[in-house]
All heavy atoms as an XYZ file, in Angstrom:
739
protein
N     -73.711     27.871     45.987
C     -73.555     28.738     47.128
C     -72.136     29.304     47.200
O     -71.946     30.448     47.556
C     -73.910     27.943     48.384
C     -74.055     28.783     49.603
S     -75.500     29.814     49.430
C     -74.976     31.265     50.214
N     -71.153     28.477     46.823
C     -69.764     28.962     46.901
C     -69.535     30.141     45.963
O     -68.753     31.032     46.266
C     -68.754     27.833     46.641
C     -68.910     27.099     45.315
C     -67.954     27.563     44.259
C     -68.199     26.797     42.993
N     -67.637     27.384     41.826
N     -70.256     30.192     44.854
C     -70.116     31.308     43.918
C     -70.673     32.594     44.536
O     -70.065     33.656     44.425
C     -70.829     30.987     42.595
O     -70.288     29.769     42.067
C     -70.638     32.092     41.576
N     -71.814     32.494     45.201
C     -72.429     33.658     45.857
C     -71.527     34.175     46.974
O     -71.282     35.376     47.078
C     -73.832     33.304     46.403
C     -74.399     34.431     47.232
C     -74.770     32.949     45.266
N     -71.003     33.276     47.804
C     -70.106     33.681     48.881
C     -68.845     34.328     48.308
O     -68.387     35.363     48.784
C     -69.747     32.478     49.785
C     -68.613     32.814     50.748
C     -70.976     32.018     50.557
N     -68.284     33.721     47.257
C     -67.084     34.281     46.638
C     -67.299     35.690     46.121
O     -66.453     36.569     46.294
N     -68.434     35.920     45.483
C     -68.708     37.246     44.908
C     -69.097     38.260     45.977
O     -68.544     39.366     46.024
C     -69.811     37.136     43.855
N     -70.049     37.920     46.836
C     -70.574     38.894     47.794
C     -69.708     39.079     49.033
O     -69.505     40.202     49.488
C     -71.997     38.506     48.218
C     -73.037     38.465     47.101
C     -74.403     38.093     47.660
C     -73.103     39.796     46.363
N     -69.199     37.979     49.587
C     -68.431     38.083     50.831
C     -66.941     38.300     50.608
O     -66.296     38.978     51.396
C     -68.627     36.827     51.686
C     -70.039     36.697     52.220
O     -70.775     37.706     52.233
O     -70.421     35.589     52.624
N     -66.405     37.684     49.567
C     -64.966     37.762     49.349
C     -64.572     38.763     48.272
O     -63.382     38.946     48.005
C     -64.406     36.386     48.998
C     -64.636     35.350     50.064
C     -64.896     35.568     51.400
C     -64.621     33.938     49.894
N     -65.046     34.377     52.042
C     -64.880     33.353     51.153
C     -64.416     33.111     48.805
C     -64.936     31.979     51.353
C     -64.467     31.740     48.992
C     -64.725     31.187     50.254
N     -65.535     39.383     47.598
C     -65.240     40.413     46.606
C     -64.622     39.900     45.313
O     -63.977     40.666     44.589
N     -64.812     38.622     44.995
C     -64.265     38.075     43.750
C     -65.100     38.540     42.567
O     -66.302     38.796     42.703
C     -64.271     36.546     43.800
C     -63.478     35.895     44.933
C     -63.630     34.376     44.883
C     -62.013     36.290     44.874
N     -64.481     38.647     41.392
C     -65.265     38.976     40.206
C     -66.018     37.723     39.760
O     -65.845     36.635     40.314
C     -64.401     39.581     39.094
C     -63.387     38.626     38.473
O     -63.641     37.404     38.412
O     -62.341     39.106     38.014
N     -66.864     37.868     38.745
C     -67.740     36.773     38.326
C     -66.956     35.529     37.923
O     -67.325     34.409     38.290
C     -68.638     37.229     37.174
N     -65.867     35.688     37.185
C     -65.089     34.522     36.748
C     -64.364     33.868     37.915
O     -64.330     32.651     38.040
C     -64.111     34.881     35.630
C     -63.403     33.672     35.042
C     -64.378     32.654     34.462
O     -65.129     32.960     33.558
N     -64.376     31.437     34.985
N     -63.763     34.661     38.780
C     -63.063     34.104     39.933
C     -64.024     33.305     40.822
O     -63.700     32.210     41.261
C     -62.416     35.217     40.758
C     -61.256     35.897     40.079
C     -60.824     37.146     40.825
O     -61.651     37.896     41.353
N     -59.520     37.378     40.861
N     -65.200     33.867     41.093
C     -66.173     33.195     41.950
C     -66.683     31.907     41.299
O     -66.841     30.878     41.965
C     -67.338     34.131     42.260
N     -66.911     31.936     40.010
C     -67.409     30.771     39.293
C     -66.343     29.685     39.202
O     -66.663     28.495     39.162
C     -67.873     31.176     37.877
O     -68.821     32.230     38.003
C     -68.529     30.027     37.140
N     -65.084     30.057     39.186
C     -63.975     29.105     39.028
C     -63.550     28.420     40.320
O     -62.675     27.553     40.285
C     -62.762     29.815     38.424
O     -63.039     30.227     37.114
N     -64.136     28.777     41.452
C     -63.768     28.126     42.708
C     -64.028     26.620     42.624
O     -65.000     26.186     42.012
C     -64.564     28.719     43.869
C     -64.243     30.163     44.238
C     -65.275     30.695     45.237
C     -62.840     30.266     44.813
N     -63.175     25.832     43.240
C     -63.325     24.378     43.244
C     -64.567     24.007     44.034
O     -64.806     24.533     45.119
C     -62.072     23.705     43.857
C     -62.274     22.216     44.018
C     -60.841     23.994     43.008
N     -65.368     23.089     43.489
C     -66.562     22.608     44.176
C     -66.200     21.500     45.145
O     -65.415     20.608     44.818
C     -67.576     22.064     43.165
C     -68.197     23.173     42.336
O     -68.360     24.283     42.869
O     -68.504     22.928     41.162
N     -66.782     21.570     46.332
C     -66.607     20.484     47.295
C     -67.788     20.490     48.241
O     -68.500     21.479     48.357
C     -65.283     20.618     48.063
C     -65.197     21.851     48.917
C     -65.574     21.815     50.247
C     -64.751     23.039     48.378
C     -65.505     22.958     51.032
C     -64.672     24.189     49.156
C     -65.049     24.139     50.492
N     -68.022     19.386     48.886
C     -69.109     19.305     49.842
C     -69.439     17.867     50.173
O     -68.859     16.933     49.627
N     -70.375     17.697     51.101
C     -70.828     16.374     51.521
C     -72.335     16.325     51.354
O     -73.048     17.079     51.987
C     -70.428     16.103     52.960
N     -72.809     15.476     50.487
C     -74.240     15.362     50.198
C     -74.877     14.291     51.074
O     -75.144     13.180     50.624
C     -74.455     15.038     48.723
O     -73.890     16.038     47.920
N     -75.089     14.639     52.332
C     -75.692     13.707     53.293
C     -74.947     12.372     53.373
O     -75.546     11.315     53.411
C     -77.168     13.457     52.964
C     -78.017     14.678     53.212
O     -77.720     15.459     54.102
N     -79.062     14.833     52.439
N     -73.631     12.442     53.350
C     -72.831     11.226     53.498
C     -71.552     11.569     54.254
O     -71.238     12.731     54.473
C     -72.489     10.628     52.132
O     -71.497     11.381     51.489
N     -70.843     10.532     54.633
C     -69.582     10.729     55.348
C     -68.431     11.061     54.409
O     -67.326     11.350     54.848
C     -69.251      9.472     56.145
N     -68.688     11.045     53.116
C     -67.649     11.305     52.120
C     -67.719     12.745     51.639
O     -68.783     13.246     51.311
C     -67.812     10.355     50.919
O     -67.732      9.011     51.395
C     -66.743     10.590     49.878
N     -66.578     13.409     51.619
C     -66.485     14.766     51.086
C     -66.145     14.667     49.603
O     -65.162     14.033     49.230
C     -65.401     15.578     51.817
O     -65.735     15.626     53.201
C     -65.300     16.986     51.267
N     -66.973     15.275     48.778
C     -66.754     15.241     47.330
C     -65.987     16.476     46.897
O     -66.325     17.589     47.274
C     -68.098     15.208     46.595
O     -68.801     14.040     46.926
N     -64.943     16.251     46.117
C     -64.181     17.327     45.491
C     -64.271     17.082     43.997
O     -63.944     15.998     43.524
C     -62.697     17.307     45.940
C     -61.886     18.338     45.176
C     -62.589     17.547     47.439
N     -64.758     18.059     43.256
C     -64.944     17.892     41.812
C     -63.647     17.588     41.099
O     -62.888     18.494     40.759
N     -63.380     16.323     40.872
C     -62.125     15.896     40.256
C     -61.967     16.326     38.817
O     -60.867     16.298     38.275
N     -63.066     16.766     38.174
C     -62.962     17.218     36.788
C     -62.496     18.666     36.694
O     -62.212     19.177     35.618
C     -64.308     17.046     36.060
C     -65.371     18.060     36.420
C     -66.069     17.810     37.759
O     -65.626     16.988     38.564
O     -67.078     18.470     38.010
N     -62.402     19.356     37.824
C     -61.960     20.758     37.816
C     -60.498     20.826     37.402
O     -59.675     20.031     37.872
C     -62.148     21.377     39.201
C     -62.042     22.863     39.206
N     -60.838     23.504     39.100
C     -62.993     23.822     39.283
C     -61.036     24.815     39.126
N     -62.352     25.022     39.238
N     -60.138     21.752     36.525
C     -58.749     21.812     36.044
C     -57.717     22.122     37.127
O     -56.537     21.860     36.934
C     -58.775     22.912     34.968
C     -60.053     23.633     35.138
C     -60.994     22.740     35.868
N     -58.145     22.654     38.276
C     -57.191     22.960     39.342
C     -57.075     21.863     40.388
O     -56.386     22.036     41.384
C     -57.562     24.278     40.028
C     -57.374     25.461     39.114
O     -56.612     25.413     38.162
N     -58.083     26.528     39.379
N     -57.769     20.749     40.194
C     -57.686     19.616     41.117
C     -56.799     18.547     40.485
O     -57.049     18.097     39.378
C     -59.088     19.047     41.436
C     -58.975     17.800     42.300
C     -59.952     20.096     42.124
N     -55.765     18.156     41.206
C     -54.817     17.158     40.712
C     -55.217     15.791     41.250
O     -54.932     15.453     42.397
C     -53.400     17.523     41.165
C     -52.363     16.555     40.652
O     -52.677     15.557     40.013
N     -51.105     16.852     40.931
N     -55.876     14.995     40.406
C     -56.335     13.669     40.837
C     -55.306     12.570     40.559
O     -55.531     11.425     40.923
C     -57.669     13.300     40.154
O     -57.485     13.320     38.741
C     -58.770     14.253     40.567
N     -54.189     12.924     39.925
C     -53.134     11.928     39.693
C     -52.611     11.433     41.036
O     -52.718     12.116     42.060
C     -51.999     12.557     38.877
N     -52.080     10.235     41.046
C     -51.500      9.670     42.266
C     -52.543      9.616     43.392
O     -52.247      9.912     44.545
C     -50.260     10.462     42.693
C     -49.465      9.780     43.771
O     -49.519      8.578     43.933
N     -48.725     10.575     44.534
N     -53.792      9.295     43.013
C     -54.898      9.189     43.966
C     -55.141     10.496     44.726
O     -55.613     10.501     45.854
C     -54.660      8.034     44.946
C     -55.911      7.646     45.689
O     -57.022      7.798     45.181
N     -55.742      7.151     46.899
N     -54.775     11.625     44.121
C     -54.980     12.929     44.759
C     -53.950     13.274     45.811
O     -54.057     14.300     46.477
N     -52.921     12.448     45.953
C     -51.927     12.664     47.004
C     -51.020     13.866     46.750
O     -50.258     14.250     47.640
C     -51.088     11.408     47.211
C     -51.898     10.293     47.835
O     -52.775     10.538     48.649
N     -51.620      9.059     47.434
N     -51.081     14.457     45.556
C     -50.275     15.644     45.259
C     -51.116     16.915     45.251
O     -50.610     17.989     44.925
C     -49.578     15.475     43.901
C     -48.626     14.298     43.882
O     -47.985     14.029     44.929
O     -48.526     13.620     42.843
N     -52.395     16.816     45.594
C     -53.279     17.973     45.601
C     -53.430     18.497     47.033
O     -53.807     17.747     47.935
C     -54.657     17.589     45.052
C     -55.550     18.804     44.887
O     -55.493     19.426     43.810
O     -56.279     19.136     45.844
N     -53.145     19.785     47.265
C     -53.188     20.310     48.632
C     -54.585     20.292     49.272
O     -54.704     20.075     50.474
C     -52.652     21.736     48.512
C     -52.683     22.067     47.065
C     -52.673     20.777     46.313
N     -55.644     20.493     48.485
C     -56.997     20.450     49.054
C     -57.344     19.026     49.494
O     -57.826     18.803     50.610
C     -58.031     20.963     48.048
C     -59.497     20.862     48.478
C     -59.740     21.659     49.760
C     -60.414     21.327     47.365
N     -57.082     18.063     48.625
C     -57.401     16.668     48.937
C     -56.580     16.177     50.130
O     -57.117     15.584     51.071
C     -57.178     15.771     47.700
C     -58.179     16.160     46.600
C     -57.314     14.302     48.066
C     -57.924     15.503     45.263
N     -55.283     16.442     50.123
C     -54.446     15.968     51.236
C     -54.794     16.696     52.531
O     -54.756     16.099     53.604
C     -52.945     16.122     50.917
O     -52.659     17.485     50.594
C     -52.528     15.225     49.769
N     -55.155     17.959     52.431
C     -55.560     18.702     53.625
C     -56.838     18.148     54.229
O     -56.955     18.014     55.456
N     -57.824     17.832     53.375
C     -59.062     17.231     53.870
C     -58.808     15.870     54.500
O     -59.348     15.550     55.565
C     -60.082     17.116     52.734
C     -60.723     18.426     52.269
C     -61.491     18.222     50.964
C     -61.633     18.994     53.350
N     -57.972     15.071     53.854
C     -57.646     13.754     54.414
C     -56.937     13.882     55.759
O     -57.184     13.094     56.678
C     -56.792     12.961     53.428
C     -57.575     12.458     52.241
C     -56.702     11.702     51.267
N     -57.476     11.200     50.142
C     -56.966     10.959     48.948
N     -55.666     11.134     48.711
N     -57.742     10.510     47.972
N     -56.061     14.869     55.880
C     -55.351     15.085     57.147
C     -56.324     15.450     58.274
O     -56.041     15.182     59.448
C     -54.295     16.179     56.982
N     -57.448     16.029     57.918
C     -58.477     16.363     58.909
C     -59.423     15.202     59.176
O     -60.386     15.341     59.927
C     -59.274     17.585     58.431
C     -58.513     18.903     58.379
C     -59.342     19.981     57.689
C     -58.126     19.339     59.792
N     -59.181     14.046     58.524
C     -59.984     12.860     58.763
C     -61.098     12.614     57.764
O     -61.911     11.713     57.957
N     -61.163     13.389     56.678
C     -62.203     13.214     55.674
C     -61.899     12.045     54.740
O     -60.744     11.804     54.394
C     -62.331     14.473     54.796
C     -62.859     15.656     55.512
N     -64.152     16.091     55.370
C     -62.269     16.511     56.378
C     -64.340     17.161     56.118
N     -63.206     17.439     56.739
N     -62.944     11.339     54.346
C     -62.870     10.411     53.231
C     -63.225     11.235     52.008
O     -64.268     11.881     51.982
C     -63.878      9.261     53.403
O     -63.572      8.564     54.606
C     -63.828      8.310     52.221
N     -62.349     11.259     51.001
C     -62.518     12.158     49.861
C     -62.822     11.381     48.587
O     -62.150     10.407     48.271
C     -61.250     13.032     49.653
C     -61.394     13.938     48.451
C     -60.962     13.842     50.906
N     -63.835     11.836     47.873
C     -64.155     11.302     46.551
C     -63.848     12.377     45.521
O     -64.201     13.545     45.708
C     -65.639     10.944     46.470
O     -66.009     10.705     45.122
N     -63.188     11.982     44.433
C     -62.900     12.935     43.360
C     -63.718     12.619     42.113
O     -63.345     13.000     41.007
C     -61.399     12.941     43.018
O     -61.008     11.620     42.651
C     -60.565     13.444     44.176
N     -64.841     11.957     42.291
C     -65.727     11.667     41.164
C     -66.232     12.971     40.558
O     -66.431     13.961     41.264
C     -66.918     10.840     41.625
O     -66.494      9.603     42.123
N     -66.467     12.941     39.266
C     -66.993     14.132     38.585
C     -68.349     14.505     39.162
O     -69.155     13.646     39.499
C     -67.113     13.866     37.092
N     -68.589     15.796     39.298
C     -69.860     16.288     39.807
C     -70.732     16.700     38.632
O     -70.241     17.201     37.632
C     -69.639     17.451     40.768
C     -68.869     17.008     42.006
C     -68.584     18.153     42.952
O     -68.646     19.309     42.593
N     -68.250     17.817     44.187
N     -72.025     16.494     38.769
C     -72.931     16.729     37.645
C     -73.313     18.193     37.470
O     -73.965     18.549     36.501
C     -74.206     15.897     37.820
O     -74.869     16.282     39.009
N     -72.917     19.032     38.386
C     -73.341     20.426     38.306
C     -72.400     21.264     37.451
O     -71.318     20.846     37.086
C     -73.420     21.027     39.710
O     -72.123     21.059     40.285
N     -72.838     22.437     37.171
C     -72.057     23.448     36.478
C     -72.776     24.757     36.689
O     -73.973     24.774     36.969
N     -72.078     25.849     36.587
C     -72.744     27.126     36.829
C     -72.229     28.185     35.865
O     -71.133     28.080     35.324
C     -72.552     27.575     38.296
O     -73.376     28.699     38.559
C     -71.114     27.929     38.598
N     -73.048     29.159     35.648
C     -72.665     30.357     34.908
C     -73.109     31.532     35.762
O     -74.100     31.447     36.481
C     -73.336     30.397     33.542
N     -72.366     32.609     35.724
C     -72.624     33.730     36.617
C     -72.687     35.036     35.836
O     -71.881     35.262     34.929
C     -71.483     33.835     37.665
O     -71.338     32.579     38.312
C     -71.761     34.906     38.688
N     -73.647     35.861     36.205
C     -73.717     37.230     35.687
C     -73.881     38.147     36.883
O     -74.786     37.969     37.695
C     -74.882     37.429     34.706
C     -74.735     36.523     33.498
C     -74.966     38.898     34.273
C     -75.904     36.559     32.547
N     -72.979     39.116     37.020
C     -73.052     40.109     38.086
C     -73.232     41.483     37.472
O     -72.639     41.791     36.436
C     -71.753     40.123     38.911
C     -71.357     38.872     39.670
C     -69.995     39.079     40.329
C     -72.400     38.534     40.709
N     -74.019     42.316     38.126
C     -74.111     43.728     37.734
C     -73.130     44.479     38.627
O     -73.234     44.425     39.840
C     -75.517     44.271     37.934
C     -75.657     45.719     37.476
C     -77.021     46.279     37.797
N     -78.070     45.399     37.285
C     -78.782     45.642     36.183
N     -78.577     46.723     35.489
N     -79.716     44.791     35.793
N     -72.159     45.148     38.024
C     -71.139     45.888     38.770
C     -71.074     47.316     38.267
O     -71.483     47.620     37.143
C     -69.746     45.214     38.648
C     -69.757     43.826     39.254
C     -69.283     45.155     37.217
N     -70.569     48.186     39.114
C     -70.366     49.577     38.718
C     -68.917     49.761     38.317
O     -68.005     49.387     39.049
C     -70.715     50.523     39.870
C     -72.196     50.562     40.112
O     -72.969     50.684     39.176
N     -72.601     50.446     41.364
N     -68.717     50.306     37.141
C     -67.379     50.534     36.632
C     -67.339     51.947     36.081
O     -68.019     52.255     35.110
C     -67.050     49.509     35.554
C     -65.578     49.375     35.305
C     -65.267     48.269     34.337
N     -65.187     46.990     35.059
C     -65.268     45.827     34.473
N     -65.481     45.744     33.182
N     -65.149     44.722     35.158
N     -66.553     52.802     36.721
C     -66.433     54.211     36.313
C     -67.796     54.883     36.237
O     -68.091     55.615     35.296
C     -65.699     54.334     34.976
C     -64.252     53.884     35.076
O     -63.677     53.859     36.165
N     -63.666     53.510     33.963
N     -68.648     54.610     37.227
C     -69.960     55.239     37.284
C     -71.012     54.613     36.392
O     -72.160     55.045     36.388
N     -70.651     53.605     35.622
C     -71.613     52.941     34.737
C     -71.925     51.551     35.273
O     -71.047     50.862     35.775
C     -71.038     52.839     33.321
N     -73.163     51.144     35.159
C     -73.568     49.808     35.543
C     -73.333     48.873     34.358
O     -73.866     49.089     33.276
C     -75.046     49.807     35.936
O     -75.454     48.527     36.313
N     -72.498     47.861     34.561
C     -72.176     46.917     33.491
C     -72.389     45.491     33.995
O     -72.437     45.243     35.198
C     -70.723     47.080     32.987
C     -70.509     48.447     32.376
C     -69.724     46.826     34.088
N     -72.536     44.565     33.068
C     -72.670     43.156     33.408
C     -71.320     42.468     33.266
O     -70.563     42.734     32.338
C     -73.701     42.483     32.506
C     -75.118     43.038     32.594
C     -76.023     42.331     31.593
C     -75.672     42.932     33.994
N     -71.037     41.572     34.209
C     -69.774     40.838     34.235
C     -70.128     39.352     34.289
O     -70.986     38.955     35.069
C     -69.010     41.262     35.496
C     -67.663     40.690     35.690
C     -67.103     41.165     37.022
O     -67.466     40.635     38.059
N     -66.242     42.167     36.978
N     -69.488     38.533     33.467
C     -69.849     37.127     33.394
C     -68.732     36.195     33.800
O     -67.555     36.545     33.769
N     -69.134     34.977     34.182
C     -68.191     33.925     34.516
C     -68.716     32.589     34.027
O     -69.914     32.312     34.135
N     -67.853     31.765     33.453
C     -68.225     30.442     32.947
C     -67.478     29.382     33.745
O     -66.293     29.516     34.029
C     -67.881     30.316     31.466
N     -68.165     28.308     34.098
C     -67.586     27.223     34.882
C     -66.485     26.533     34.080
O     -66.732     26.046     32.977
C     -68.685     26.221     35.236
C     -68.296     25.280     36.355
O     -67.113     24.876     36.410
O     -69.172     24.944     37.166
N     -65.240     26.486     34.604
C     -64.142     25.863     33.851
C     -64.306     24.347     33.692
O     -63.618     23.735     32.894
C     -62.901     26.194     34.686
C     -63.416     26.415     36.063
C     -64.803     26.999     35.892
N     -65.245     23.748     34.427
C     -65.484     22.305     34.315
C     -66.404     21.973     33.153
O     -66.611     20.820     32.828
C     -66.121     21.770     35.598
C     -65.288     22.016     36.834
C     -66.048     21.668     38.104
N     -67.272     22.444     38.181
C     -68.443     21.980     38.627
N     -68.554     20.736     39.024
N     -69.498     22.752     38.683
N     -66.957     22.967     32.522
C     -67.934     22.768     31.453
C     -67.463     23.466     30.176
O     -66.464     24.160     30.155
C     -69.301     23.293     31.883
C     -69.840     22.639     33.147
C     -70.126     21.147     32.914
N     -70.532     20.480     34.130
C     -69.764     19.634     34.809
N     -68.556     19.360     34.402
N     -70.205     19.058     35.900
N     -68.251     23.316     29.124
C     -67.832     23.823     27.813
C     -68.212     25.284     27.557
O     -67.906     25.815     26.506
C     -68.428     22.943     26.700
C     -69.941     22.952     26.623
C     -70.623     22.057     27.656
O     -69.956     21.279     28.345
O     -71.852     22.161     27.775
N     -68.883     25.953     28.496
C     -69.337     27.322     28.285
C     -68.211     28.343     28.257
O     -67.114     28.108     28.752
N     -68.498     29.473     27.653
C     -67.571     30.608     27.619
C     -68.388     31.876     27.851
O     -69.588     31.914     27.638
C     -66.820     30.725     26.261
C     -65.918     29.531     26.052
C     -67.770     30.886     25.114
N     -67.715     32.917     28.270
C     -68.349     34.212     28.471
C     -68.111     35.037     27.228
O     -66.991     35.155     26.735
C     -67.765     34.936     29.696
C     -68.374     36.315     29.858
C     -67.980     34.106     30.948
N     -69.176     35.596     26.688
C     -69.090     36.460     25.501
C     -69.706     37.814     25.825
O     -70.602     37.909     26.654
C     -69.824     35.845     24.320
C     -69.343     34.477     23.849
C     -70.263     33.930     22.778
C     -67.923     34.579     23.322
N     -69.246     38.840     25.188
C     -69.819     40.164     25.389
C     -68.900     41.227     24.822
O     -67.870     40.936     24.228
N     -69.302     42.453     25.023
C     -68.503     43.575     24.562
C     -67.363     43.830     25.517
O     -67.473     43.626     26.721
C     -69.358     44.835     24.457
C     -70.390     44.720     23.354
O     -70.135     44.007     22.377
O     -71.465     45.339     23.480
N     -66.260     44.306     25.005
C     -65.120     44.673     25.820
C     -65.354     46.045     26.415
O     -65.802     46.964     25.719
C     -63.829     44.707     24.965
O     -63.662     43.424     24.363
C     -62.622     45.042     25.818
N     -65.069     46.192     27.706
C     -65.235     47.474     28.369
C     -64.097     48.412     27.991
O     -62.934     48.047     28.059
C     -65.248     47.276     29.889
C     -65.278     48.560     30.656
C     -66.441     49.306     30.711
C     -64.153     49.024     31.283
C     -66.474     50.499     31.422
C     -64.167     50.202     31.984
C     -65.331     50.952     32.060
N     -64.454     49.606     27.565
C     -63.464     50.625     27.246
C     -63.783     51.887     28.033
O     -64.816     52.495     27.806
C     -63.466     50.922     25.741
C     -63.065     49.729     24.921
C     -63.128     50.042     23.453
C     -62.822     48.770     22.670
N     -63.179     48.866     21.287
N     -62.923     52.261     28.995
C     -63.205     53.452     29.832
C     -63.162     54.734     29.035
O     -62.598     54.855     28.004
C     -62.117     53.418     30.891
C     -61.086     52.454     30.436
C     -61.676     51.625     29.348
């Protein structure tokens, strides 16, 4: 859902939306933050990561266990009057985006 919100509501491109840090609470009192994400600093028990410390300051119990999900994104966008596909690969997984380079 965070990828859809990032792309449609916040105007992020496919890679930016796909690269957002995953977090949420799966029917528990613990908020999960994907500790395997390259932008999450789990060293020092997460005490140096602004998202983790911010959640804790709001009273959340935070888990940085790896999350089993991953996503890939394809968006159809208009570029110079042409409809093109734009891709994004989850930085927590081994996928990459491949395709032709756009030349205006």
